[in-house]
C-alpha positions as CSV (number, residue, x, y, z in Angstrom):
1,M,-0.2,0.0,-0.1
2,I,1.2,3.4,-1.0
3,D,1.5,6.0,1.7
4,A,-0.5,9.1,0.8
5,R,1.9,11.4,2.6
6,D,4.8,10.5,0.6
7,N,2.9,9.9,-2.8
8,M,-0.6,11.3,-3.3
9,A,-0.9,10.5,-7.1
10,G,0.2,7.0,-6.5
11,A,-2.4,6.4,-3.6
12,V,-5.2,7.6,-5.6
13,N,-4.2,5.5,-8.7
14,E,-3.9,2.5,-6.3
15,Q,-7.3,2.9,-4.9
16,G,-8.9,3.6,-8.3
17,A,-7.1,0.3,-9.4
18,L,-8.7,-1.4,-6.1
19,L,-12.0,0.2,-7.0
20,H,-12.0,-0.9,-10.5
21,S,-11.1,-4.6,-9.2
22,L,-14.0,-4.7,-7.0
23,A,-16.4,-3.1,-9.6
24,E,-15.5,-5.9,-12.1
25,S,-15.7,-8.7,-9.2
26,L,-19.3,-7.3,-8.6
27,R,-20.0,-7.3,-12.3
28,I,-19.3,-10.8,-12.7
29,A,-21.2,-11.9,-9.4
30,L,-24.3,-9.9,-10.7
31,G,-24.0,-11.6,-14.2
32,E,-24.9,-14.8,-12.4
33,L,-28.0,-13.7,-10.6
34,T,-30.9,-14.8,-12.4
35,L,-34.5,-13.2,-12.9
36,S,-37.7,-15.0,-13.2
37,L,-40.9,-13.4,-14.8
38,A,-42.2,-12.3,-11.4
39,D,-39.1,-10.4,-10.8
40,I,-39.0,-8.5,-14.0
41,G,-42.6,-7.7,-13.4
42,Q,-41.7,-6.3,-10.1
43,R,-38.8,-4.1,-11.5
44,Q,-41.3,-2.6,-13.8
45,S,-44.1,-2.3,-11.9
46,V,-46.5,-4.5,-13.9
47,S,-48.2,-7.7,-13.4
48,R,-47.4,-11.0,-15.3
49,T,-50.5,-10.7,-17.5
50,T,-49.0,-7.4,-18.9
51,L,-45.6,-9.1,-19.4
52,A,-47.5,-11.7,-21.4
53,R,-49.6,-9.1,-23.3
54,E,-46.4,-6.8,-24.1
55,P,-43.6,-9.2,-24.6
56,W,-41.2,-6.9,-25.7
57,R,-40.7,-6.0,-21.9
58,V,-39.0,-9.3,-21.6
59,P,-35.7,-10.5,-23.0
60,G,-35.9,-12.3,-26.2
61,F,-39.7,-11.5,-26.0
62,G,-40.3,-14.3,-23.4
63,A,-39.6,-17.2,-25.8
64,S,-35.8,-17.7,-24.9
65,C,-34.1,-17.6,-21.7
66,D,-30.4,-18.2,-20.8
67,A,-30.4,-19.3,-17.3
68,S,-33.1,-22.0,-17.3
69,S,-36.3,-22.8,-19.1
70,R,-38.3,-24.6,-16.5
71,P,-38.8,-22.3,-14.6
72,W,-38.2,-19.5,-16.8
73,R,-35.2,-17.5,-15.7
74,C,-32.7,-15.3,-17.4
75,Y,-29.4,-13.7,-16.2
76,A,-29.4,-10.3,-14.7
77,S,-26.9,-9.1,-17.3
78,T,-29.1,-10.3,-20.2
79,Y,-32.1,-8.5,-18.9
80,A,-29.8,-5.1,-18.3
81,A,-28.6,-5.6,-21.8
82,W,-32.2,-6.1,-23.1
83,M,-33.4,-2.9,-21.1
84,A,-30.5,-0.9,-22.6
85,I,-32.5,-1.1,-26.0
86,P,-35.0,1.6,-26.2
87,E,-38.4,0.5,-25.5
88,N,-40.1,1.9,-28.7
89,K,-37.1,-0.1,-31.0
90,R,-38.0,-3.4,-28.7
91,R,-41.6,-2.8,-29.4
92,T,-40.8,-1.9,-33.2
93,D,-38.9,-5.2,-33.5
94,W,-41.9,-6.9,-32.2
95,D,-44.2,-5.2,-34.4
96,L,-42.0,-6.2,-37.5
97,L,-41.9,-9.9,-36.5
98,P,-43.9,-12.0,-39.0
99,V,-47.4,-13.5,-37.3
100,R,-45.9,-17.0,-37.8
101,E,-42.9,-16.2,-35.5
102,R,-45.0,-14.1,-33.0
103,R,-47.3,-17.2,-32.6
104,K,-44.4,-19.3,-32.0
105,V,-43.0,-17.1,-29.4
106,R,-46.4,-16.7,-27.8
107,A,-46.8,-20.3,-27.7
108,T,-43.2,-20.8,-26.0
109,A,-44.0,-18.4,-23.6
110,R,-47.3,-19.9,-22.6
111,A,-45.6,-23.1,-22.1
112,V,-43.8,-21.6,-19.3
C-alpha cells in the first residue's frame, strides 16, 4: 500500500485500481444472478399478465431464456442488456416480426 503522505498521486491510482477490481468482481457476480418473470414484473411495476400482453418487456420476447427454461429465468446481465435497448425499438422489432414467428414466441412463452 502506498503512503498518501509520500505519494498522493500513487495512492489515488492504487485506490482507483482497487475500486476497478471490486467493480469488475461485482459485475461478474451480478451476471450470475437470475431473474424470473415475477422479478421482471416487480422491476417494471407491472403484472405477469402485462408481461404476456407486452412481450417486448421481457428478454427475447419471453420465448428464450439463458439461465433455465423451467422455470423461466434469465441472467440479470441479459435483462440489463435488453433494457438498454430503447423500448420503442424493442416494440418496433416485435411489431415487425412475422405473424408466424409471433405465434411461436407466444406458444413458447405460454408453455412456461
